N, CA, C and O atoms as CSV, one atom per row, in Angstrom:
chain,resi,resn,atom,element,x,y,z
A,1,MET,N,N,6.261,15.620,45.968
A,1,MET,CA,C,5.292,16.050,44.978
A,1,MET,C,C,5.215,15.086,43.782
A,1,MET,O,O,4.387,15.256,42.888
A,2,THR,N,N,6.083,14.084,43.784
A,2,THR,CA,C,6.057,13.115,42.687
A,2,THR,C,C,4.679,12.471,42.602
A,2,THR,O,O,4.117,12.040,43.609
A,3,GLY,N,N,4.147,12.413,41.394
A,3,GLY,CA,C,2.827,11.837,41.185
A,3,GLY,C,C,1.689,12.820,41.353
A,3,GLY,O,O,0.533,12.465,41.122
A,4,LYS,N,N,1.983,14.036,41.747
A,4,LYS,CA,C,0.953,15.077,41.910
A,4,LYS,C,C,0.848,15.907,40.641
A,4,LYS,O,O,1.842,16.132,39.950
A,5,HIS,N,N,-0.360,16.360,40.341
A,5,HIS,CA,C,-0.615,17.264,39.219
A,5,HIS,C,C,-1.070,18.599,39.810
A,5,HIS,O,O,-2.085,18.669,40.503
A,6,ILE,N,N,-0.316,19.644,39.533
A,6,ILE,CA,C,-0.594,20.962,40.088
A,6,ILE,C,C,-0.868,21.943,38.946
A,6,ILE,O,O,-0.150,21.953,37.946
A,7,VAL,N,N,-1.908,22.765,39.097
A,7,VAL,CA,C,-2.219,23.844,38.158
A,7,VAL,C,C,-1.678,25.139,38.757
A,7,VAL,O,O,-1.948,25.453,39.916
A,8,VAL,N,N,-0.911,25.893,37.958
A,8,VAL,CA,C,-0.340,27.162,38.419
A,8,VAL,C,C,-0.807,28.271,37.481
A,8,VAL,O,O,-0.484,28.259,36.293
A,9,THR,N,N,-1.570,29.235,38.018
A,9,THR,CA,C,-1.951,30.395,37.216
A,9,THR,C,C,-0.860,31.451,37.341
A,9,THR,O,O,-0.137,31.500,38.336
A,10,GLY,N,N,-0.753,32.288,36.328
A,10,GLY,CA,C,0.277,33.322,36.340
A,10,GLY,C,C,1.674,32.736,36.189
A,10,GLY,O,O,2.650,33.320,36.658
A,11,ALA,N,N,1.769,31.581,35.534
A,11,ALA,CA,C,3.032,30.843,35.461
A,11,ALA,C,C,3.993,31.375,34.402
A,11,ALA,O,O,5.099,30.853,34.266
A,12,GLY,N,N,3.600,32.390,33.659
A,12,GLY,CA,C,4.464,32.905,32.600
A,12,GLY,C,C,5.609,33.769,33.093
A,12,GLY,O,O,6.618,33.909,32.403
A,13,THR,N,N,5.468,34.353,34.279
A,13,THR,CA,C,6.504,35.261,34.796
A,13,THR,C,C,6.484,35.257,36.324
A,13,THR,O,O,5.617,34.651,36.953
A,14,GLY,N,N,7.438,35.934,36.882
A,14,GLY,CA,C,7.463,36.273,38.302
A,14,GLY,C,C,7.295,35.121,39.268
A,14,GLY,O,O,7.889,34.054,39.109
A,15,ILE,N,N,6.467,35.366,40.277
A,15,ILE,CA,C,6.258,34.392,41.342
A,15,ILE,C,C,5.644,33.101,40.804
A,15,ILE,O,O,6.022,32.012,41.236
A,16,GLY,N,N,4.704,33.211,39.869
A,16,GLY,CA,C,4.097,32.010,39.281
A,16,GLY,C,C,5.126,31.126,38.610
A,16,GLY,O,O,5.097,29.905,38.761
A,17,ARG,N,N,6.042,31.741,37.868
A,17,ARG,CA,C,7.117,30.979,37.215
A,17,ARG,C,C,8.031,30.342,38.261
A,17,ARG,O,O,8.411,29.178,38.134
A,18,ALA,N,N,8.379,31.104,39.287
A,18,ALA,CA,C,9.259,30.581,40.341
A,18,ALA,C,C,8.618,29.394,41.062
A,18,ALA,O,O,9.294,28.413,41.370
A,19,ILE,N,N,7.327,29.488,41.325
A,19,ILE,CA,C,6.634,28.383,41.994
A,19,ILE,C,C,6.586,27.160,41.085
A,19,ILE,O,O,6.791,26.035,41.539
A,20,ALA,N,N,6.314,27.384,39.793
A,20,ALA,CA,C,6.301,26.269,38.848
A,20,ALA,C,C,7.661,25.570,38.820
A,20,ALA,O,O,7.727,24.341,38.789
A,21,ARG,N,N,8.730,26.339,38.829
A,21,ARG,CA,C,10.071,25.752,38.814
A,21,ARG,C,C,10.333,24.940,40.084
A,21,ARG,O,O,10.923,23.861,40.028
A,22,ARG,N,N,9.898,25.456,41.202
A,22,ARG,CA,C,10.090,24.738,42.476
A,22,ARG,C,C,9.296,23.433,42.491
A,22,ARG,O,O,9.822,22.387,42.871
A,23,LEU,N,N,8.026,23.496,42.075
A,23,LEU,CA,C,7.199,22.296,42.040
A,23,LEU,C,C,7.775,21.263,41.080
A,23,LEU,O,O,7.734,20.063,41.354
A,24,ASP,N,N,8.307,21.726,39.962
A,24,ASP,CA,C,8.946,20.845,38.993
A,24,ASP,C,C,10.138,20.134,39.623
A,24,ASP,O,O,10.299,18.924,39.458
A,25,ARG,N,N,10.971,20.877,40.340
A,25,ARG,CA,C,12.136,20.270,41.015
A,25,ARG,C,C,11.713,19.211,42.022
A,25,ARG,O,O,12.446,18.259,42.289
A,26,GLU,N,N,10.511,19.393,42.581
A,26,GLU,CA,C,10.021,18.441,43.573
A,26,GLU,C,C,9.249,17.280,42.942
A,26,GLU,O,O,8.734,16.414,43.649
A,27,GLY,N,N,9.171,17.268,41.598
A,27,GLY,CA,C,8.605,16.119,40.898
A,27,GLY,C,C,7.170,16.216,40.439
A,27,GLY,O,O,6.644,15.234,39.915
A,28,ALA,N,N,6.510,17.342,40.604
A,28,ALA,CA,C,5.105,17.480,40.219
A,28,ALA,C,C,4.956,17.643,38.704
A,28,ALA,O,O,5.798,18.258,38.049
A,29,SER,N,N,3.871,17.082,38.159
A,29,SER,CA,C,3.448,17.389,36.800
A,29,SER,C,C,2.668,18.697,36.875
A,29,SER,O,O,1.940,18.932,37.839
A,30,LEU,N,N,2.816,19.543,35.867
A,30,LEU,CA,C,2.238,20.886,35.959
A,30,LEU,C,C,1.387,21.251,34.756
A,30,LEU,O,O,1.708,20.917,33.616
A,31,THR,N,N,0.293,21.945,35.040
A,31,THR,CA,C,-0.455,22.647,34.008
A,31,THR,C,C,-0.249,24.124,34.296
A,31,THR,O,O,-0.564,24.607,35.383
A,32,LEU,N,N,0.285,24.840,33.306
A,32,LEU,CA,C,0.630,26.250,33.453
A,32,LEU,C,C,-0.404,27.110,32.738
A,32,LEU,O,O,-0.724,26.870,31.573
A,33,LEU,N,N,-0.924,28.112,33.439
A,33,LEU,CA,C,-1.901,29.029,32.860
A,33,LEU,C,C,-1.397,30.461,32.915
A,33,LEU,O,O,-0.775,30.876,33.892
A,34,ALA,N,N,-1.673,31.206,31.859
A,34,ALA,CA,C,-1.444,32.652,31.794
A,34,ALA,C,C,-2.002,33.122,30.456
A,34,ALA,O,O,-2.412,32.314,29.623
A,35,ARG,N,N,-2.010,34.416,30.264
A,35,ARG,CA,C,-2.542,34.963,29.016
A,35,ARG,C,C,-1.580,34.814,27.846
A,35,ARG,O,O,-2.018,34.657,26.706
A,36,ASP,N,N,-0.296,34.859,28.105
A,36,ASP,CA,C,0.709,34.897,27.042
A,36,ASP,C,C,1.331,33.514,26.818
A,36,ASP,O,O,2.135,33.048,27.627
A,37,ARG,N,N,0.955,32.871,25.727
A,37,ARG,CA,C,1.448,31.524,25.422
A,37,ARG,C,C,2.970,31.493,25.318
A,37,ARG,O,O,3.596,30.541,25.785
A,38,GLY,N,N,3.576,32.510,24.720
A,38,GLY,CA,C,5.024,32.552,24.572
A,38,GLY,C,C,5.743,32.505,25.912
A,38,GLY,O,O,6.736,31.796,26.072
A,39,ARG,N,N,5.237,33.259,26.861
A,39,ARG,CA,C,5.843,33.250,28.203
A,39,ARG,C,C,5.646,31.908,28.893
A,39,ARG,O,O,6.538,31.423,29.590
A,40,LEU,N,N,4.470,31.310,28.695
A,40,LEU,CA,C,4.223,29.989,29.279
A,40,LEU,C,C,5.169,28.947,28.683
A,40,LEU,O,O,5.716,28.110,29.400
A,41,GLU,N,N,5.351,29.008,27.384
A,41,GLU,CA,C,6.251,28.049,26.742
A,41,GLU,C,C,7.692,28.263,27.192
A,41,GLU,O,O,8.458,27.305,27.297
A,42,ALA,N,N,8.069,29.520,27.460
A,42,ALA,CA,C,9.409,29.786,27.998
A,42,ALA,C,C,9.553,29.167,29.384
A,42,ALA,O,O,10.600,28.606,29.707
A,43,THR,N,N,8.520,29.262,30.195
A,43,THR,CA,C,8.547,28.623,31.509
A,43,THR,C,C,8.629,27.111,31.350
A,43,THR,O,O,9.444,26.459,32.004
A,44,ALA,N,N,7.794,26.552,30.485
A,44,ALA,CA,C,7.777,25.100,30.287
A,44,ALA,C,C,9.142,24.585,29.833
A,44,ALA,O,O,9.537,23.478,30.197
A,45,ALA,N,N,9.862,25.380,29.041
A,45,ALA,CA,C,11.177,24.973,28.547
A,45,ALA,C,C,12.194,24.852,29.683
A,45,ALA,O,O,13.216,24.183,29.531
A,46,MET,N,N,11.919,25.490,30.810
A,46,MET,CA,C,12.817,25.427,31.970
A,46,MET,C,C,12.566,24.191,32.835
A,46,MET,O,O,13.349,23.890,33.736
A,47,LEU,N,N,11.487,23.487,32.560
A,47,LEU,CA,C,11.040,22.413,33.442
A,47,LEU,C,C,11.409,21.036,32.904
A,47,LEU,O,O,11.597,20.859,31.700
A,48,GLU,N,N,11.511,20.076,33.797
A,48,GLU,CA,C,11.862,18.712,33.418
A,48,GLU,C,C,10.686,17.743,33.471
A,48,GLU,O,O,10.660,16.762,32.728
A,49,GLN,N,N,9.717,18.008,34.339
A,49,GLN,CA,C,8.575,17.105,34.495
A,49,GLN,C,C,7.563,17.332,33.372
A,49,GLN,O,O,7.675,18.287,32.603
A,50,THR,N,N,6.577,16.445,33.291
A,50,THR,CA,C,5.508,16.589,32.310
A,50,THR,C,C,4.770,17.903,32.556
A,50,THR,O,O,4.347,18.197,33.675
A,51,THR,N,N,4.625,18.683,31.493
A,51,THR,CA,C,4.023,20.015,31.612
A,51,THR,C,C,3.030,20.238,30.483
A,51,THR,O,O,3.268,19.843,29.342
A,52,HIS,N,N,1.923,20.872,30.813
A,52,HIS,CA,C,0.903,21.237,29.829
A,52,HIS,C,C,0.684,22.743,29.936
A,52,HIS,O,O,0.578,23.285,31.036
A,53,VAL,N,N,0.618,23.413,28.793
A,53,VAL,CA,C,0.466,24.870,28.736
A,53,VAL,C,C,-0.945,25.209,28.262
A,53,VAL,O,O,-1.412,24.664,27.262
A,54,VAL,N,N,-1.624,26.107,28.976
A,54,VAL,CA,C,-2.960,26.567,28.591
A,54,VAL,C,C,-2.963,28.090,28.629
A,54,VAL,O,O,-2.901,28.694,29.700
A,55,ALA,N,N,-3.035,28.704,27.447
A,55,ALA,CA,C,-3.122,30.161,27.386
A,55,ALA,C,C,-4.582,30.562,27.569
A,55,ALA,O,O,-5.433,30.230,26.744
A,56,CYS,N,N,-4.861,31.269,28.644
A,56,CYS,CA,C,-6.220,31.750,28.880
A,56,CYS,C,C,-6.186,32.956,29.817
A,56,CYS,O,O,-5.225,33.169,30.557
A,57,ASP,N,N,-7.240,33.716,29.762
A,57,ASP,CA,C,-7.387,34.891,30.611
A,57,ASP,C,C,-8.400,34.543,31.692
A,57,ASP,O,O,-9.595,34.438,31.415
A,58,ILE,N,N,-7.932,34.365,32.916
A,58,ILE,CA,C,-8.827,33.928,33.993
A,58,ILE,C,C,-9.896,34.961,34.336
A,58,ILE,O,O,-10.846,34.655,35.057
A,59,ARG,N,N,-9.744,36.190,33.822
A,59,ARG,CA,C,-10.756,37.216,34.074
A,59,ARG,C,C,-12.033,36.933,33.290
A,59,ARG,O,O,-13.101,37.424,33.655
A,60,ASP,N,N,-11.938,36.155,32.228
A,60,ASP,CA,C,-13.087,35.812,31.389
A,60,ASP,C,C,-13.608,34.446,31.839
A,60,ASP,O,O,-13.134,33.407,31.379
A,61,ARG,N,N,-14.577,34.460,32.732
A,61,ARG,CA,C,-15.059,33.218,33.334
A,61,ARG,C,C,-15.610,32.235,32.311
A,61,ARG,O,O,-15.331,31.039,32.394
A,62,ALA,N,N,-16.385,32.719,31.351
A,62,ALA,CA,C,-16.981,31.813,30.359
A,62,ALA,C,C,-15.895,31.094,29.560
A,62,ALA,O,O,-15.973,29.883,29.356
A,63,ARG,N,N,-14.899,31.827,29.115
A,63,ARG,CA,C,-13.814,31.204,28.343
A,63,ARG,C,C,-12.963,30.296,29.231
A,63,ARG,O,O,-12.504,29.243,28.789
A,64,SER,N,N,-12.759,30.702,30.469
A,64,SER,CA,C,-11.969,29.873,31.380
A,64,SER,C,C,-12.656,28.539,31.624
A,64,SER,O,O,-11.990,27.507,31.711
A,65,ARG,N,N,-13.963,28.546,31.735
A,65,ARG,CA,C,-14.706,27.294,31.952
A,65,ARG,C,C,-14.534,26.342,30.771
A,65,ARG,O,O,-14.520,25.124,30.952
A,66,ARG,N,N,-14.404,26.888,29.570
A,66,ARG,CA,C,-14.220,26.039,28.387
A,66,ARG,C,C,-12.877,25.311,28.433
A,66,ARG,O,O,-12.706,24.285,27.775
A,67,HIS,N,N,-11.930,25.830,29.202
A,67,HIS,CA,C,-10.626,25.184,29.331
A,67,HIS,C,C,-10.637,24.093,30.398
A,67,HIS,O,O,-9.650,23.373,30.552
A,68,SER,N,N,-11.718,23.964,31.121
A,68,SER,CA,C,-11.779,23.007,32.225
A,68,SER,C,C,-11.352,21.590,31.823
A,68,SER,O,O,-10.551,20.986,32.537
A,69,PRO,N,N,-11.857,21.029,30.702
A,69,PRO,CA,C,-11.410,19.681,30.329
A,69,PRO,C,C,-9.907,19.633,30.020
A,69,PRO,O,O,-9.250,18.624,30.278
A,70,THR,N,N,-9.376,20.713,29.476
A,70,THR,CA,C,-7.957,20.766,29.134
A,70,THR,C,C,-7.094,20.714,30.382
A,70,THR,O,O,-5.996,20.159,30.353
A,71,LEU,N,N,-7.578,21.284,31.474
A,71,LEU,CA,C,-6.810,21.280,32.717
A,71,LEU,C,C,-6.598,19.870,33.249
A,71,LEU,O,O,-5.679,19.624,34.030
A,72,ARG,N,N,-7.438,18.965,32.831
A,72,ARG,CA,C,-7.347,17.585,33.306
A,72,ARG,C,C,-6.558,16.688,32.341
A,72,ARG,O,O,-6.546,15.465,32.486
A,73,ARG,N,N,-5.916,17.297,31.380
A,73,ARG,CA,C,-5.151,16.532,30.391
A,73,ARG,C,C,-4.113,15.625,31.057
A,73,ARG,O,O,-3.857,14.518,30.583
A,74,LEU,N,N,-3.529,16.086,32.134
A,74,LEU,CA,C,-2.540,15.299,32.874
A,74,LEU,C,C,-3.183,14.529,34.022
A,74,LEU,O,O,-2.498,14.041,34.921
A,75,GLY,N,N,-4.499,14.431,33.978
A,75,GLY,CA,C,-5.234,13.733,35.034
A,75,GLY,C,C,-5.834,14.739,36.001
A,75,GLY,O,O,-5.619,15.943,35.868
A,76,PRO,N,N,-6.589,14.240,36.978
A,76,PRO,CA,C,-7.178,15.154,37.966
A,76,PRO,C,C,-6.067,15.925,38.668
A,76,PRO,O,O,-4.990,15.385,38.918
A,77,PHE,N,N,-6.333,17.189,38.983
A,77,PHE,CA,C,-5.275,17.940,39.646
A,77,PHE,C,C,-5.463,17.925,41.149
A,77,PHE,O,O,-6.577,17.903,41.671
A,78,ASP,N,N,-4.319,17.938,41.823
A,78,ASP,CA,C,-4.284,17.827,43.270
A,78,ASP,C,C,-4.285,19.172,43.974
A,78,ASP,O,O,-4.648,19.266,45.146
A,79,ALA,N,N,-3.878,20.215,43.259
A,79,ALA,CA,C,-3.818,21.545,43.868
A,79,ALA,C,C,-3.853,22.607,42.791
A,79,ALA,O,O,-3.501,22.362,41.637
A,80,LEU,N,N,-4.285,23.792,43.190
A,80,LEU,CA,C,-4.277,24.979,42.339
A,80,LEU,C,C,-3.478,26.045,43.059
A,80,LEU,O,O,-3.758,26.372,44.212
A,81,VAL,N,N,-2.470,26.592,42.368
A,81,VAL,CA,C,-1.678,27.692,42.916
A,81,VAL,C,C,-2.073,28.937,42.132
A,81,VAL,O,O,-1.779,29.037,40.940
A,82,ALA,N,N,-2.730,29.879,42.783
A,82,ALA,CA,C,-3.241,31.087,42.126
A,82,ALA,C,C,-2.226,32.217,42.245
A,82,ALA,O,O,-2.127,32.871,43.283
A,83,CYS,N,N,-1.477,32.436,41.173
A,83,CYS,CA,C,-0.431,33.477,41.179
A,83,CYS,C,C,-0.681,34.566,40.147
A,83,CYS,O,O,0.175,35.427,39.949
A,84,SER,N,N,-1.823,34.548,39.490
A,84,SER,CA,C,-2.113,35.620,38.540
A,84,SER,C,C,-2.265,36.907,39.316
A,84,SER,O,O,-2.865,36.930,40.391
A,85,GLY,N,N,-1.726,37.968,38.775
A,85,GLY,CA,C,-1.843,39.229,39.489
A,85,GLY,C,C,-1.426,40.405,38.645
A,85,GLY,O,O,-0.590,40.288,37.749
A,86,LEU,N,N,-2.015,41.527,38.942
A,86,LEU,CA,C,-1.693,42.800,38.287
A,86,LEU,C,C,-1.371,43.827,39.358
A,86,LEU,O,O,-1.828,43.725,40.497
A,87,GLY,N,N,-0.601,44.786,38.985
A,87,GLY,CA,C,-0.297,45.888,39.887
A,87,GLY,C,C,0.119,47.089,39.062
A,87,GLY,O,O,-0.046,47.106,37.842
A,88,GLY,N,N,0.642,48.063,39.715
A,88,GLY,CA,C,1.138,49.228,39.010
A,88,GLY,C,C,0.148,50.365,38.950
A,88,GLY,O,O,-0.956,50.299,39.492
A,89,SER,N,N,0.576,51.397,38.282
A,89,SER,CA,C,-0.220,52.623,38.204
A,89,SER,C,C,-1.202,52.571,37.046
A,89,SER,O,O,-1.281,51.583,36.316
A,90,ASN,N,N,-1.935,53.641,36.898
A,90,ASN,CA,C,-2.857,53.791,35.773
A,90,ASN,C,C,-2.139,54.302,34.527
A,90,ASN,O,O,-2.783,54.757,33.582
A,91,GLY,N,N,-0.843,54.229,34.520
A,91,GLY,CA,C,-0.078,54.629,33.346
A,91,GLY,C,C,-0.079,56.129,33.111
A,91,GLY,O,O,0.006,56.574,31.967
A,92,GLY,N,N,-0.172,56.905,34.163
A,92,GLY,CA,C,-0.164,58.355,34.014
A,92,GLY,C,C,-1.523,58.950,33.682
A,92,GLY,O,O,-1.658,60.171,33.599
A,93,ASN,N,N,-2.519,58.118,33.492
A,93,ASN,CA,C,-3.858,58.587,33.165
A,93,ASN,C,C,-4.684,58.615,34.445
A,93,ASN,O,O,-5.185,57.583,34.892
A,94,ALA,N,N,-4.823,59.789,35.025
A,94,ALA,CA,C,-5.522,59.931,36.303
A,94,ALA,C,C,-6.989,59.542,36.198
A,94,ALA,O,O,-7.613,59.202,37.204
A,95,LYS,N,N,-7.545,59.588,34.996
A,95,LYS,CA,C,-8.956,59.239,34.814
A,95,LYS,C,C,-9.164,57.741,34.623
A,95,LYS,O,O,-10.289,57.251,34.717
A,96,ALA,N,N,-8.092,57.022,34.357
A,96,ALA,CA,C,-8.217,55.576,34.158
A,96,ALA,C,C,-8.565,54.908,35.488
A,96,ALA,O,O,-8.011,55.242,36.535
A,97,ASP,N,N,-9.475,53.978,35.420
A,97,ASP,CA,C,-9.868,53.243,36.621
A,97,ASP,C,C,-9.639,51.764,36.356
A,97,ASP,O,O,-10.393,51.143,35.607
A,98,ARG,N,N,-8.618,51.203,36.958
A,98,ARG,CA,C,-8.273,49.804,36.747
A,98,ARG,C,C,-8.823,48.909,37.836
A,98,ARG,O,O,-8.466,47.733,37.908
A,99,PHE,N,N,-9.684,49.440,38.683
A,99,PHE,CA,C,-10.170,48.689,39.830
A,99,PHE,C,C,-10.774,47.337,39.418
A,99,PHE,O,O,-10.385,46.300,39.956
A,100,ASP,N,N,-11.713,47.342,38.475
A,100,ASP,CA,C,-12.372,46.094,38.069
A,100,ASP,C,C,-11.371,45.082,37.510
A,100,ASP,O,O,-11.457,43.889,37.799
A,101,ASP,N,N,-10.431,45.565,36.715
A,101,ASP,CA,C,-9.403,44.710,36.133
A,101,ASP,C,C,-8.514,44.109,37.222
A,101,ASP,O,O,-8.196,42.920,37.187
A,102,LEU,N,N,-8.120,44.930,38.179
A,102,LEU,CA,C,-7.281,44.458,39.274
A,102,LEU,C,C,-7.997,43.404,40.119
A,102,LEU,O,O,-7.413,42.378,40.468
A,103,VAL,N,N,-9.253,43.661,40.443
A,103,VAL,CA,C,-10.024,42.723,41.267
A,103,VAL,C,C,-10.259,41.415,40.509
A,103,VAL,O,O,-10.130,40.334,41.084
A,104,ALA,N,N,-10.601,41.509,39.236
A,104,ALA,CA,C,-10.876,40.294,38.443
A,104,ALA,C,C,-9.635,39.413,38.315
A,104,ALA,O,O,-9.744,38.188,38.272
A,105,THR,N,N,-8.482,40.021,38.254
A,105,THR,CA,C,-7.236,39.256,38.092
A,105,THR,C,C,-6.675,38.789,39.401
A,105,THR,O,O,-6.297,37.626,39.542
A,106,ASN,N,N,-6.615,39.685,40.365
A,106,ASN,CA,C,-5.968,39.364,41.632
A,106,ASN,C,C,-6.888,38.575,42.537
A,106,ASN,O,O,-6.503,38.219,43.651
């Protein structure tokens, strides 16, 4: 993976963070995306390769498109790893409908 630039969504926690760490060990430069900048920076602190952090909500297409030039800060990217995801219950609120939110994220 040396010389490759990979974009990882959902890189602030869980599987996205684990994949970012693995790609880093294999030599890839990474652009990390998630909603929470603090979590992204915590992930970046674990990495050794060149890393760029972009806090954005991929559910908001218009705002995500504005980040497009930023994603190329480390050069053209060779791959996108889509690990953003939501799950869980409606928080005890039977009337809550998270369907649109789940589909937009996952």
